[in-house]
C-alpha positions as CSV (number, residue, x, y, z in Angstrom):
1,M,72.7,80.7,78.6
2,I,75.0,79.7,81.5
3,Y,78.4,81.0,81.1
4,D,81.3,79.2,82.6
5,Y,83.2,82.6,83.4
6,A,81.9,85.9,84.3
7,I,85.0,88.7,84.5
8,V,83.6,92.0,85.9
9,G,86.1,94.8,84.8
10,G,87.6,96.0,81.6
11,G,90.6,97.2,83.0
12,I,94.3,95.4,81.7
13,V,93.8,93.0,84.3
14,G,89.9,91.5,83.8
15,L,90.9,91.4,79.9
16,S,94.3,89.7,80.6
17,T,92.4,87.1,82.7
18,A,89.7,86.7,79.8
19,Y,92.6,86.0,77.1
20,K,94.3,83.5,79.4
21,L,91.3,81.7,80.2
22,G,90.4,81.9,76.3
23,L,93.4,80.2,75.9
24,K,93.4,77.8,78.3
25,Y,89.9,76.9,77.8
26,P,88.9,77.7,74.1
27,D,85.4,75.5,74.5
28,K,84.2,77.7,77.5
29,K,81.8,79.9,77.5
30,I,83.0,83.5,78.7
31,I,81.7,87.0,79.3
32,L,83.5,90.2,80.7
33,F,81.4,93.1,81.9
34,E,82.4,96.8,81.7
35,K,80.1,99.4,83.4
36,E,81.9,102.2,81.0
37,N,81.2,102.5,77.1
38,I,85.0,102.1,76.5
39,L,87.7,99.4,78.2
40,S,90.3,100.7,80.3
41,A,88.2,103.6,81.2
42,H,89.9,104.0,84.6
43,Q,93.5,103.1,86.4
44,T,94.6,101.2,83.2
45,G,93.9,104.4,81.0
46,H,95.0,107.0,82.9
47,N,98.4,105.4,84.4
48,S,101.8,106.7,83.8
49,G,102.6,104.2,80.5
50,V,105.6,102.7,82.4
51,I,106.8,99.3,81.8
52,H,108.4,98.7,85.3
53,S,111.4,96.5,86.3
54,G,110.3,95.1,89.6
55,L,113.2,97.1,91.2
56,Y,111.3,98.3,94.3
57,Y,109.2,95.0,95.3
58,T,109.8,92.7,98.0
59,P,111.8,89.8,96.7
60,G,109.2,87.1,96.6
61,S,106.2,88.9,96.7
62,L,103.1,88.6,94.5
63,K,104.5,91.9,93.2
64,A,107.9,90.8,92.3
65,T,107.6,87.8,90.7
66,N,104.4,89.0,88.5
67,C,106.0,91.8,87.4
68,Y,109.1,89.9,86.3
69,E,107.0,87.7,84.3
70,G,104.8,89.9,83.0
71,R,107.1,92.5,82.1
72,H,108.8,90.0,79.6
73,E,105.3,88.9,78.5
74,L,103.8,92.1,77.7
75,V,106.9,93.2,75.6
76,A,106.7,89.9,73.9
77,F,102.8,90.8,73.3
78,A,103.9,94.5,72.2
79,K,106.0,93.3,69.6
80,K,103.9,90.4,68.3
81,H,100.8,93.1,67.8
82,N,102.8,96.0,66.8
83,I,101.9,98.0,70.1
84,P,103.5,101.3,70.5
85,H,106.4,100.6,73.3
86,D,110.1,101.4,73.8
87,I,112.5,99.9,76.2
88,C,114.0,103.2,76.7
89,G,115.4,102.7,80.2
90,K,115.8,105.0,83.5
91,V,117.6,106.9,85.8
92,I,117.0,107.1,89.6
93,V,118.9,109.7,91.3
94,A,120.1,110.9,94.4
95,T,120.1,114.7,94.9
96,D,120.9,114.3,98.7
97,E,123.6,112.7,100.7
98,S,120.7,111.5,103.2
99,E,118.9,109.6,99.8
100,L,122.5,107.6,99.1
101,P,121.8,104.7,101.7
102,H,118.0,104.1,100.5
103,M,119.5,104.1,97.1
104,D,121.9,100.9,98.0
105,R,119.2,99.5,99.2
106,I,117.2,99.9,96.2
107,F,120.0,98.3,94.1
108,E,120.8,95.5,96.0
109,N,116.9,94.7,96.0
110,G,117.1,95.0,92.4
111,K,119.5,92.3,92.4
112,L,117.9,89.8,94.2
113,N,114.9,90.5,91.8
114,S,117.2,89.5,88.8
115,I,116.4,92.8,87.5
116,E,118.9,92.5,84.2
117,G,121.5,95.5,83.7
118,I,121.3,97.4,86.4
119,Q,124.1,99.6,87.7
120,K,125.1,102.0,90.2
121,I,126.5,105.5,88.1
122,S,128.0,108.2,88.8
123,A,126.5,112.0,88.2
124,D,128.6,112.3,85.5
125,E,127.4,109.0,83.9
126,V,123.9,110.3,84.7
127,K,124.7,113.0,82.3
128,Q,125.8,111.0,79.6
129,I,122.2,110.0,79.8
130,E,120.1,112.6,80.9
131,P,122.4,115.9,80.4
132,F,120.4,118.5,82.1
133,V,120.2,116.3,85.6
134,E,122.0,117.3,88.2
135,C,122.8,114.7,90.9
136,I,125.1,113.1,93.1
137,G,125.0,109.4,91.6
138,G,122.1,107.3,90.5
139,I,120.9,103.8,89.1
140,H,120.3,102.9,86.1
141,V,117.7,100.7,85.0
142,P,117.7,99.6,81.4
143,V,115.3,97.4,81.3
144,T,112.1,99.7,82.2
145,G,110.3,101.1,79.1
146,I,107.0,103.0,78.1
147,I,103.8,101.6,76.3
148,D,100.4,102.3,75.4
149,F,98.5,100.8,78.0
150,P,94.9,101.2,76.3
151,A,95.9,100.1,73.0
152,V,97.2,96.9,75.0
153,V,94.1,96.1,75.9
154,R,92.0,97.0,73.1
155,K,94.0,94.5,71.3
156,L,93.2,92.1,73.9
157,G,89.7,92.6,73.4
158,E,90.0,92.1,69.6
159,L,91.7,88.9,70.4
160,V,89.4,87.2,73.1
161,Q,86.3,87.8,70.5
162,E,88.2,86.5,68.0
163,K,88.5,82.8,68.8
164,D,86.1,79.8,67.5
165,V,84.0,80.5,70.8
166,P,84.0,84.0,71.4
167,A,84.3,85.9,74.7
168,E,81.5,88.3,74.6
169,I,82.3,92.1,76.1
170,K,79.3,93.8,77.5
171,L,80.0,97.6,77.9
172,N,77.7,100.1,79.2
173,T,76.7,97.2,81.5
174,K,77.2,97.7,85.4
175,V,77.3,94.8,88.1
176,K,74.8,95.8,90.3
177,G,74.3,92.6,92.7
178,V,75.5,88.6,92.8
179,T,73.0,85.9,93.8
180,K,74.6,82.7,94.7
181,G,73.5,79.2,93.7
182,E,74.8,75.6,93.9
183,D,74.8,75.3,90.2
184,F,75.9,78.9,88.9
185,N,75.6,82.4,90.1
186,E,72.8,85.2,88.7
187,I,74.8,88.3,88.2
188,H,72.1,91.6,88.4
189,T,73.2,94.3,86.0
190,N,71.8,97.6,85.0
191,G,70.2,95.6,82.0
192,E,70.0,91.7,81.7
193,T,70.5,89.2,84.7
194,Y,73.4,86.6,83.4
195,K,73.7,83.4,84.9
196,A,77.8,82.2,85.0
197,K,79.5,78.9,87.1
198,K,82.3,81.2,88.4
199,I,82.7,84.8,88.3
200,I,86.1,86.6,88.5
201,F,86.2,90.0,90.0
202,C,88.7,92.6,88.7
203,G,87.2,95.7,89.9
204,G,90.1,98.1,90.4
205,L,88.6,101.0,92.4
206,Q,85.5,99.3,93.0
207,A,87.4,96.2,94.4
208,D,85.9,96.5,97.8
209,R,82.4,97.4,96.9
210,L,82.2,94.4,94.5
211,A,83.3,92.1,97.0
212,K,80.4,93.5,99.3
213,L,77.8,93.0,96.5
214,D,79.4,89.1,96.3
215,Q,78.8,88.8,100.3
216,V,82.9,88.8,101.0
217,K,83.6,90.1,104.3
218,I,86.9,92.0,104.0
219,K,88.3,94.6,106.5
220,E,90.2,96.9,104.3
221,Q,88.6,99.5,102.5
222,V,89.8,101.2,99.1
223,V,90.9,104.5,99.0
224,P,90.9,106.2,96.6
225,F,94.4,108.4,95.5
226,R,94.8,111.2,92.7
227,G,97.7,112.0,90.6
228,D,98.0,114.9,88.7
229,Y,100.6,115.0,86.2
230,Y,102.1,118.3,84.0
231,E,104.0,117.9,80.8
232,L,107.0,120.1,79.6
233,T,106.1,122.5,76.9
234,E,107.6,122.3,73.3
235,Q,110.7,124.6,74.5
236,A,111.4,122.2,77.0
237,K,111.0,118.7,75.8
238,H,114.6,118.1,75.1
239,K,115.4,118.3,78.6
240,V,114.2,114.4,79.3
241,K,115.6,111.8,76.9
242,H,114.3,108.7,78.8
243,L,112.7,108.5,82.2
244,I,114.0,110.2,85.4
245,Y,113.1,108.8,88.8
246,P,113.8,110.3,92.5
247,V,115.0,108.2,95.3
248,P,111.7,107.7,96.7
249,N,111.0,108.4,100.6
250,P,111.1,105.0,102.3
251,D,108.1,106.2,104.9
252,F,105.7,106.8,102.2
253,P,104.4,104.0,99.7
254,F,104.4,106.5,96.6
255,L,107.7,106.3,94.2
256,G,107.5,110.7,94.4
257,V,107.2,112.7,91.5
258,H,109.2,111.8,88.1
259,F,109.9,112.6,84.3
260,T,108.6,110.0,81.8
261,R,108.6,110.2,78.2
262,M,105.1,108.8,76.4
263,T,104.6,106.7,73.6
264,N,102.9,109.7,72.0
265,G,106.0,112.0,72.4
266,E,104.8,113.9,75.1
267,I,106.7,114.4,78.5
268,E,105.0,113.8,81.4
269,C,105.9,115.1,85.1
270,G,104.5,113.3,88.3
271,P,102.0,112.2,89.4
272,N,101.7,113.9,93.3
273,A,99.4,111.3,95.4
274,V,96.4,113.1,97.1
275,F,93.4,111.8,98.6
276,S,90.8,111.9,96.3
277,F,86.7,113.2,97.0
278,K,86.0,111.0,94.1
279,R,86.6,107.5,93.3
280,E,86.5,108.1,89.2
281,G,87.3,111.7,89.4
282,Y,89.9,113.0,86.5
283,N,90.3,116.8,87.7
284,R,91.4,118.6,90.8
285,T,88.4,119.6,92.4
286,S,86.1,116.3,91.3
287,F,83.9,115.4,93.8
288,N,81.6,112.8,94.8
289,L,79.5,113.2,97.9
290,P,78.7,109.3,98.5
291,D,82.6,108.5,97.7
292,T,83.9,110.8,100.1
293,A,81.6,110.0,102.8
294,N,82.5,106.4,102.7
295,A,86.0,107.3,102.8
296,L,86.0,109.7,105.3
297,R,83.9,107.6,107.5
298,Y,86.8,105.0,107.6
299,K,89.3,104.8,110.6
300,G,91.5,103.9,108.1
301,T,91.8,106.8,106.3
302,W,92.0,109.2,109.2
303,K,94.9,107.0,110.7
304,L,97.0,107.3,107.6
305,L,96.3,111.1,107.0
306,T,96.8,111.7,110.9
307,Q,100.4,109.6,110.5
308,H,101.5,111.7,107.3
309,F,100.2,114.8,107.8
310,G,102.9,117.0,106.9
311,Y,103.1,114.8,103.6
312,A,99.4,114.7,102.7
313,T,99.3,118.7,103.4
314,M,102.6,119.4,101.0
315,E,100.9,116.9,98.2
316,Y,97.8,119.3,98.6
317,R,99.5,122.6,98.2
318,R,101.6,121.4,95.2
319,A,98.4,120.1,93.4
320,F,97.0,123.3,93.3
321,S,100.2,125.5,93.4
322,K,102.1,125.3,89.8
323,R,105.4,127.0,91.5
324,L,105.6,124.0,94.4
325,F,105.2,121.4,91.7
326,L,108.1,123.1,89.2
327,K,110.3,123.6,92.9
328,T,110.1,119.6,93.3
329,L,111.1,118.9,89.6
330,Q,114.1,121.3,89.6
331,R,115.3,119.1,92.1
332,M,116.4,117.2,89.7
333,I,116.4,119.2,86.5
334,P,117.3,123.0,88.1
335,S,117.2,124.3,84.4
336,L,113.4,124.3,84.2
337,E,111.2,127.1,84.3
338,M,107.7,128.2,85.2
339,E,107.0,128.4,81.3
340,D,108.7,125.0,80.3
341,I,105.7,122.9,82.1
342,K,102.0,123.0,81.8
343,R,99.0,121.4,83.5
344,G,98.2,117.9,82.0
345,R,95.9,115.2,82.9
346,S,95.4,113.3,86.5
347,G,94.4,109.5,87.5
348,V,93.1,107.8,90.4
349,R,94.9,104.8,91.7
350,A,92.9,102.3,94.0
351,Q,94.7,101.9,97.7
352,L,93.9,99.1,99.8
353,L,94.0,100.4,103.3
354,G,94.2,98.8,106.6
355,V,92.0,100.0,109.5
356,N,94.9,101.1,111.4
357,G,96.3,103.2,108.3
358,E,98.7,100.7,107.0
359,T,98.8,100.3,103.2
360,R,98.3,96.7,101.7
361,D,101.2,96.7,99.7
362,D,101.3,93.4,97.8
363,F,98.8,92.5,95.3
364,R,96.0,90.5,96.9
365,I,93.8,87.8,95.1
366,E,91.3,85.9,97.0
367,Y,88.9,82.9,96.7
368,S,85.2,83.2,97.3
369,Q,82.4,80.9,97.2
370,N,82.5,80.3,93.4
371,S,84.4,83.6,93.1
372,I,87.6,85.4,92.5
373,H,88.3,88.8,93.8
374,V,91.2,91.1,93.0
375,L,91.0,93.0,95.8
376,N,94.4,94.8,95.7
377,A,96.3,95.4,92.4
378,P,98.1,98.7,92.2
379,S,101.3,99.5,90.2
380,P,102.6,97.8,88.6
381,A,99.6,96.0,87.8
382,A,99.4,97.1,84.4
383,T,103.0,95.8,83.7
384,A,102.1,92.6,85.8
385,G,98.5,92.3,84.0
386,L,99.5,89.3,81.6
387,A,101.3,87.4,84.5
388,I,98.2,88.0,87.1
389,G,95.7,86.7,84.3
390,S,97.7,83.5,84.3
391,R,98.0,83.5,88.1
392,I,94.1,83.6,88.3
393,V,94.0,80.7,85.6
394,E,96.0,78.6,88.0
395,M,93.5,79.8,90.9
396,V,90.4,78.7,88.5
397,E,92.1,75.3,87.9
398,K,91.6,74.8,92.0
399,M,88.3,75.8,92.2
400,P,85.9,72.8,92.7
């Protein structure tokens, strides 16, 4: 059989792409490959579970437009299919006078991105929403929410296989090579070889390696950053009602440690951001020699770590010190104590990094010969997943 479309990657971007292709082309033959034994095994299954508003992103960027569109579509999808979610809102809080100018910039950016209902609020108004937070002011973002992203992916997986001409999902199937042809491509896996006219790569943490397998030359490289979480113990859960974020440091590409109420009732605190010695390693001591060598041979890794040496050092110290992690959390909720937090899970985010250490901030999706590569899809890709799937279908329509 020659498939019309083959998709590599079983996270939310890959499944959204399969779903949108199936809706657009119900008579086409579609196959999706996932190297693990379940869908959403990596970034989608290890993220914070937040439905992002689109507040922070550059107006007009792919992140801003796809997050806005994807958020609305995701919520509608969750309502239709009874997926656990809650549009509970969040507060971004300033705890120091030096943070106020950047908080103001975030607020103006949110207005440019048409974020519904955002308001600047006083410290007293923050306390009405989050009584245990101590701050000097904040932003209320009512459209931010929480959701079970693995449940979204499982439902997408069910839907794409229910069609009259169902898509196939191949688990435990790792793509190890691609041979280009004029009429079709051969996709070599750890099992069989498959044939497909078009290939769409949604490989997340393996995006750059899959690009090389497909003979695509890119200057950047994916560098993994692990994010560790703590959880509030039962005695402290009442101290967080919704989502609580700090004003992010504009010098760094991450949002900072925050509090997230999950759909299962747990309260997570995190994540931090530390260089990971394994691309798919979810423990603080995870190590993979090829992954580590690959990252440390890359000039961009050293450039980034050198430019932010103090920040990187503090993040590593905090990763192994409960006391330091708690101290960060106490900036927003001073009443938290050591017995109020316990170690939780970890996730790894794929960050496309330039040779000079510059992070590629926006989504990046590119054509190759008979292929499309999602090269950079950091947060808010989960929120934006359905919208990204639509963008990829538009790109497919323009392919010869």
